[in-house]
C-alpha positions as CSV (number, residue, x, y, z in Angstrom):
1,M,-56.3,-78.1,35.6
2,I,-56.0,-76.8,31.9
3,Q,-58.6,-76.3,29.4
4,T,-58.2,-76.3,25.7
5,K,-60.2,-74.4,22.5
6,L,-59.3,-74.4,19.3
7,H,-60.7,-71.6,16.5
8,P,-60.0,-72.3,12.9
9,Y,-59.7,-68.5,11.5
10,V,-59.7,-68.0,7.9
11,L,-57.5,-64.5,7.1
12,N,-58.0,-62.3,4.1
13,F,-56.2,-61.0,2.3
14,I,-56.9,-56.9,1.7
15,Q,-54.9,-57.8,-1.7
16,S,-53.6,-60.6,-3.5
17,G,-50.2,-61.2,-3.0
18,G,-48.0,-62.6,-5.6
19,T,-45.5,-65.3,-5.2
20,S,-43.6,-67.7,-8.1
21,R,-45.4,-70.7,-6.2
22,G,-48.9,-68.8,-6.6
23,V,-51.5,-65.9,-5.9
24,M,-52.6,-65.9,-2.9
25,T,-55.9,-64.5,-1.6
26,H,-56.8,-65.8,2.1
27,K,-54.6,-68.2,4.3
28,K,-55.7,-70.5,7.2
29,S,-55.1,-70.4,10.8
30,W,-55.9,-72.2,14.0
31,I,-56.0,-70.6,17.1
32,I,-55.1,-71.6,20.8
33,E,-57.0,-70.9,23.1
34,L,-55.9,-72.0,26.5
35,T,-57.4,-71.9,30.2
36,D,-56.2,-72.4,33.5
37,E,-59.3,-73.5,35.7
38,A,-57.6,-72.2,39.0
39,S,-56.6,-68.8,37.9
40,N,-58.9,-68.5,35.0
41,K,-56.0,-66.9,33.5
42,K,-55.8,-67.5,29.4
43,G,-53.2,-68.3,26.6
44,W,-53.6,-67.5,23.5
45,G,-51.1,-69.1,20.0
46,E,-51.3,-69.4,16.8
47,C,-51.1,-72.5,14.4
48,S,-50.3,-70.9,11.0
49,I,-49.6,-72.3,7.8
50,I,-49.0,-71.9,4.1
51,E,-50.7,-74.0,1.6
52,N,-47.5,-76.2,-0.5
53,L,-45.0,-75.1,2.3
54,S,-45.4,-76.0,5.9
55,P,-44.2,-79.6,5.7
56,D,-46.2,-80.6,8.3
57,Y,-49.7,-79.7,6.9
58,Q,-52.0,-81.3,4.2
59,N,-55.2,-80.9,4.1
60,D,-57.8,-79.4,7.5
61,L,-59.2,-82.5,9.1
62,D,-56.0,-84.0,9.7
63,Y,-53.9,-80.7,10.9
64,E,-57.5,-80.5,13.0
65,K,-56.6,-83.4,14.4
66,N,-52.9,-83.3,15.2
67,I,-53.2,-79.7,17.4
68,Q,-56.2,-81.8,19.5
69,L,-54.0,-84.7,20.3
70,F,-50.9,-81.6,21.3
71,L,-53.8,-79.8,23.1
72,S,-54.9,-83.3,25.0
73,E,-51.7,-84.2,26.0
74,I,-51.2,-80.1,27.6
75,S,-54.4,-81.4,29.3
76,A,-52.8,-84.6,30.9
77,N,-49.5,-82.4,31.2
78,S,-47.8,-85.0,29.1
79,I,-46.5,-83.1,25.9
80,N,-44.4,-85.2,24.0
81,K,-41.5,-83.2,22.4
82,G,-39.9,-84.9,19.8
83,L,-43.0,-85.5,18.6
84,L,-44.2,-82.1,18.2
85,S,-40.5,-81.4,16.9
86,L,-42.1,-82.5,13.6
87,F,-45.1,-80.6,13.7
88,P,-43.4,-77.1,12.9
89,S,-46.4,-74.2,12.4
90,I,-48.3,-76.4,15.9
91,Q,-45.3,-76.6,17.7
92,F,-45.2,-72.5,17.5
93,G,-48.7,-72.6,18.6
94,I,-48.5,-74.7,21.5
95,E,-45.5,-73.0,22.7
96,S,-46.6,-69.5,22.0
97,A,-50.0,-70.9,24.3
98,L,-47.6,-72.1,27.0
99,K,-46.0,-68.8,27.4
100,S,-48.4,-66.7,27.3
101,I,-51.1,-68.4,29.9
102,V,-47.8,-68.2,32.2
103,S,-47.0,-65.0,31.3
104,P,-47.9,-61.4,33.8
105,T,-51.0,-60.6,30.9
106,P,-51.2,-63.0,27.4
107,F,-49.9,-60.8,24.5
108,L,-46.1,-59.7,27.1
109,L,-44.9,-63.1,26.2
110,Y,-41.4,-62.0,26.3
111,E,-40.7,-58.6,28.0
112,N,-38.4,-56.6,26.5
113,D,-38.7,-53.1,25.3
114,F,-40.7,-53.9,22.1
115,S,-43.3,-55.2,24.0
116,L,-42.9,-52.8,26.8
117,G,-44.0,-50.2,23.9
118,K,-41.0,-48.4,25.1
119,E,-38.9,-49.1,20.9
120,G,-40.0,-50.3,17.2
121,I,-38.2,-53.0,15.6
122,T,-36.9,-52.0,11.9
123,I,-38.9,-53.8,9.4
124,N,-38.8,-54.4,5.7
125,G,-41.7,-53.2,3.6
126,L,-43.2,-55.8,1.2
127,I,-43.7,-55.6,-2.1
128,W,-46.1,-58.7,-3.4
129,M,-45.6,-59.7,-7.6
130,G,-48.1,-58.8,-10.1
131,K,-47.9,-56.3,-13.0
132,I,-45.5,-53.8,-13.4
133,D,-48.0,-51.8,-12.7
134,F,-48.9,-53.1,-9.3
135,M,-45.4,-53.7,-8.1
136,K,-44.4,-49.9,-8.5
137,S,-47.8,-47.9,-7.0
138,Q,-47.0,-51.0,-3.9
139,I,-43.4,-49.3,-4.0
140,E,-44.8,-45.6,-3.9
141,T,-47.1,-46.4,-1.0
142,K,-44.2,-48.2,0.3
143,L,-41.8,-45.5,0.0
144,A,-44.8,-42.6,1.1
145,N,-44.9,-44.1,4.4
146,G,-41.3,-44.3,5.5
147,S,-39.9,-47.2,4.2
148,H,-36.3,-47.6,4.4
149,C,-35.5,-51.4,3.1
150,L,-38.6,-52.9,0.2
151,K,-38.3,-57.3,0.3
152,L,-39.9,-57.6,-3.6
153,K,-41.4,-61.0,-4.8
154,I,-39.6,-61.6,-7.9
155,G,-39.6,-64.8,-10.5
156,A,-43.3,-64.9,-11.6
157,T,-43.3,-62.7,-14.0
158,N,-41.2,-61.3,-16.8
159,L,-37.4,-61.4,-15.5
160,E,-36.1,-58.1,-17.8
161,D,-39.0,-56.5,-16.8
162,E,-38.5,-57.0,-12.7
163,L,-34.8,-55.7,-13.6
164,S,-36.2,-52.8,-15.4
165,L,-38.3,-52.0,-12.5
166,L,-35.0,-52.3,-9.8
167,K,-33.3,-50.2,-12.1
168,S,-35.9,-47.6,-12.4
169,I,-35.7,-47.6,-8.3
170,R,-32.2,-47.3,-8.0
171,K,-32.0,-44.1,-10.4
172,T,-34.1,-42.2,-7.5
173,Y,-32.6,-44.0,-4.2
174,N,-29.2,-45.3,-3.8
175,S,-28.6,-48.3,-2.3
176,E,-27.6,-46.0,1.0
177,Q,-31.3,-44.4,0.8
178,L,-32.7,-47.3,0.3
179,E,-31.6,-51.4,0.8
180,I,-33.5,-53.8,-1.8
181,R,-34.1,-57.2,-0.8
182,V,-35.0,-59.5,-3.4
183,D,-37.1,-63.0,-2.7
184,A,-36.9,-65.1,-5.3
185,N,-38.7,-68.4,-3.7
186,G,-36.9,-71.1,-5.2
187,A,-37.7,-69.9,-9.2
188,F,-34.4,-70.2,-10.7
189,S,-32.9,-73.1,-11.9
190,F,-29.0,-73.8,-11.2
191,E,-28.0,-73.1,-14.4
192,N,-29.2,-69.3,-15.1
193,A,-28.8,-68.2,-11.5
194,P,-25.2,-67.2,-11.9
195,T,-26.1,-64.6,-14.6
196,I,-29.4,-63.8,-13.0
197,L,-27.4,-62.9,-10.0
198,E,-24.6,-61.2,-11.5
199,K,-27.2,-58.5,-13.2
200,L,-28.9,-58.1,-9.3
201,S,-25.6,-57.1,-8.3
202,K,-24.9,-55.0,-10.6
203,L,-28.0,-52.9,-9.1
204,A,-26.7,-52.5,-5.4
205,I,-29.2,-55.0,-4.9
206,H,-28.7,-56.1,-0.9
207,S,-29.6,-60.0,-1.0
208,I,-31.6,-62.5,-2.6
209,E,-33.5,-65.7,-1.1
210,Q,-33.8,-68.8,-1.7
211,P,-32.4,-68.4,-5.7
212,I,-32.7,-72.2,-6.6
213,R,-35.4,-74.5,-5.4
214,A,-34.6,-76.4,-2.1
215,G,-32.8,-79.3,-1.3
216,N,-30.3,-79.0,-3.3
217,W,-27.1,-78.8,-1.5
218,K,-24.1,-78.8,-3.8
219,Q,-25.5,-76.8,-5.5
220,M,-26.2,-74.4,-2.8
221,A,-23.5,-74.0,-1.6
222,K,-21.6,-73.7,-5.2
223,L,-23.7,-70.8,-5.0
224,C,-22.9,-68.9,-2.1
225,S,-19.5,-69.6,-2.9
226,E,-19.0,-68.3,-6.2
227,T,-22.3,-65.0,-5.8
228,P,-21.1,-61.8,-6.7
229,L,-24.9,-60.9,-4.5
230,P,-25.1,-62.2,-1.1
231,I,-27.7,-65.6,-0.4
232,A,-30.0,-65.8,2.1
233,L,-31.5,-69.4,2.9
234,D,-35.6,-69.7,3.7
235,E,-37.2,-72.8,2.2
236,E,-33.8,-74.5,2.1
237,L,-34.4,-74.6,6.3
238,I,-37.3,-75.8,6.7
239,G,-38.1,-79.6,7.0
240,I,-34.9,-79.7,8.6
241,T,-35.3,-80.8,12.6
242,E,-32.5,-82.1,14.4
243,K,-29.8,-79.7,15.7
244,K,-26.6,-81.7,14.0
245,M,-28.5,-81.4,10.9
246,K,-29.1,-77.8,10.7
247,S,-25.3,-77.2,11.7
248,E,-24.2,-79.0,9.1
249,L,-25.9,-77.8,6.5
250,L,-24.6,-74.5,7.5
251,Q,-21.4,-76.1,7.4
252,E,-21.9,-77.1,3.9
253,I,-23.4,-74.3,2.6
254,K,-22.2,-71.5,4.1
255,P,-24.6,-68.8,3.1
256,Q,-24.7,-65.5,3.6
257,Y,-27.6,-65.1,5.8
258,I,-30.3,-67.0,7.1
259,I,-34.0,-66.4,7.2
260,L,-36.0,-67.8,10.1
261,K,-40.3,-68.2,10.2
262,P,-40.9,-69.5,13.3
263,S,-44.2,-71.1,12.1
264,L,-41.8,-72.9,9.5
265,V,-38.7,-74.1,11.9
266,G,-40.2,-75.4,14.7
267,G,-41.5,-72.7,17.0
268,F,-39.2,-71.1,19.2
269,T,-36.8,-73.7,20.2
270,G,-36.4,-74.7,16.6
271,T,-35.6,-71.3,15.8
272,S,-33.2,-70.7,18.6
273,E,-31.6,-74.0,17.1
274,W,-31.1,-72.1,14.5
275,I,-29.7,-68.8,15.5
276,E,-27.4,-71.0,17.6
277,S,-25.7,-72.6,15.2
278,A,-25.3,-69.8,13.0
279,K,-23.9,-67.7,15.5
280,H,-21.5,-69.9,16.0
281,Q,-20.8,-70.4,11.9
282,H,-21.0,-66.2,12.0
283,I,-24.0,-66.0,9.6
284,P,-26.5,-63.1,10.3
285,W,-29.8,-63.7,10.2
286,W,-33.6,-61.5,10.4
287,M,-36.9,-62.8,11.8
288,T,-40.2,-63.1,8.8
289,S,-42.9,-64.2,10.0
290,A,-45.1,-66.7,7.9
291,L,-48.0,-64.4,7.1
292,E,-49.5,-65.1,10.8
293,S,-52.4,-62.9,12.1
294,N,-51.6,-60.0,14.8
295,I,-51.7,-63.1,17.6
296,G,-48.7,-65.4,16.1
297,L,-47.0,-62.0,14.7
298,N,-46.9,-60.4,18.1
299,A,-45.4,-63.4,19.7
300,I,-42.4,-63.4,16.8
301,A,-42.0,-60.3,17.1
302,Q,-41.4,-60.2,20.9
303,Y,-39.1,-63.3,20.4
304,T,-37.0,-61.2,18.1
305,A,-36.8,-58.2,19.7
306,S,-35.3,-60.4,22.6
307,H,-32.6,-60.9,20.8
308,K,-31.9,-57.2,19.8
309,P,-31.9,-56.9,16.2
310,T,-29.9,-54.4,14.1
311,I,-30.7,-55.3,10.2
312,P,-34.3,-54.4,9.1
313,Q,-36.7,-57.8,9.9
314,G,-39.4,-59.1,7.6
315,L,-42.3,-58.0,10.2
316,G,-44.3,-55.7,8.0
317,T,-47.5,-58.6,7.8
318,G,-49.5,-57.6,10.0
319,S,-51.9,-55.0,7.7
320,L,-51.6,-57.3,4.8
321,Y,-55.6,-58.5,5.9
322,N,-59.4,-57.0,6.6
323,N,-60.0,-59.3,8.7
324,N,-57.1,-59.0,11.1
325,I,-57.4,-59.1,14.8
326,N,-57.4,-55.9,16.7
327,S,-54.3,-55.5,19.0
328,P,-51.4,-52.8,20.2
329,L,-49.4,-53.6,17.0
330,K,-48.7,-50.7,14.7
331,V,-46.5,-50.0,11.8
332,I,-45.7,-46.7,11.9
333,G,-42.6,-45.3,9.1
334,D,-40.0,-48.4,8.9
335,K,-41.1,-50.0,12.0
336,L,-43.1,-52.4,14.0
337,H,-44.7,-50.9,17.4
338,Y,-46.0,-52.3,20.5
339,Q,-48.9,-49.2,21.7
340,S,-50.0,-51.3,25.1
341,T,-52.6,-48.2,25.1
342,N,-54.4,-49.8,22.6
343,N,-56.2,-53.1,23.7
344,W,-57.0,-56.3,21.6
345,D,-60.0,-57.5,20.7
346,L,-60.7,-61.4,20.9
347,S,-64.0,-61.1,20.4
348,V,-64.8,-63.0,17.3
349,F,-63.5,-66.3,19.4
350,T,-65.7,-65.4,22.8
351,H,-68.9,-65.0,21.5
């Protein structure tokens, strides 16, 4: 028999995080704790949501009820996987917890060189939107700490100011020294996007995430076919649960990249289906956390490492919060490492 507990947890940003959808000061998560009564083994998982983006979240009360429904199914050993696939963030938490409880130790979900502390995962440095001076200070800090790939949120402030900032970076660092990715979060119109893409391409930008709002397949397909700058789909993938539709979306839009967030695209199961579809169509991908605590970030990082990534991943979010769960995860230079000499501190949930 497996006992279940649910721990709501609010993560507080050290500095507000600005995107084209608004400014974030905190983020809600629900931590799943499983206990096998026979062996007393523990399992941990995280249901992580981003308000106004996660398709399975409307309000705290209904969300917790849905998690508890699936936790009761775990206790009864009768999980409805078809229904679970409609709740991507809950699916991620449930899958992580179930994998955790049968692992040798609760936080060794995938055994590989990363999880064994032998090798780090190369990551990008995340730059939040804000006043130009604020963005500059973030960039200087990331570069000083050894980042060789930056991801800048754009589209919420004056575009010309953002372009000037990018130009100033390029004056100092060429594309071989520093890879720059930009994320528009769907901020631009279809009509304006081509001009913006052209301007960005002259700055040797690696790629742009989601230049226009999701759901406009034909418009996005046209942009991807004519763009001077590689386009990566992000929000476009959210809410697509059927494997056949995943393949159809990629076939119609033909993006240059896709970006995978397990909490938003259906846990490990949904993410693996996207990877399989992308592989068949020769579309490269990278993984990004959806601002999880270190519990969720650890699961994503170990899963990512099992695929032996060769390009920077978006997994450098552990230091965003002043109350994150203490863990062996540590960013050194431009790599995320699992330092097994450091311990997990789950006292906030066990008191």
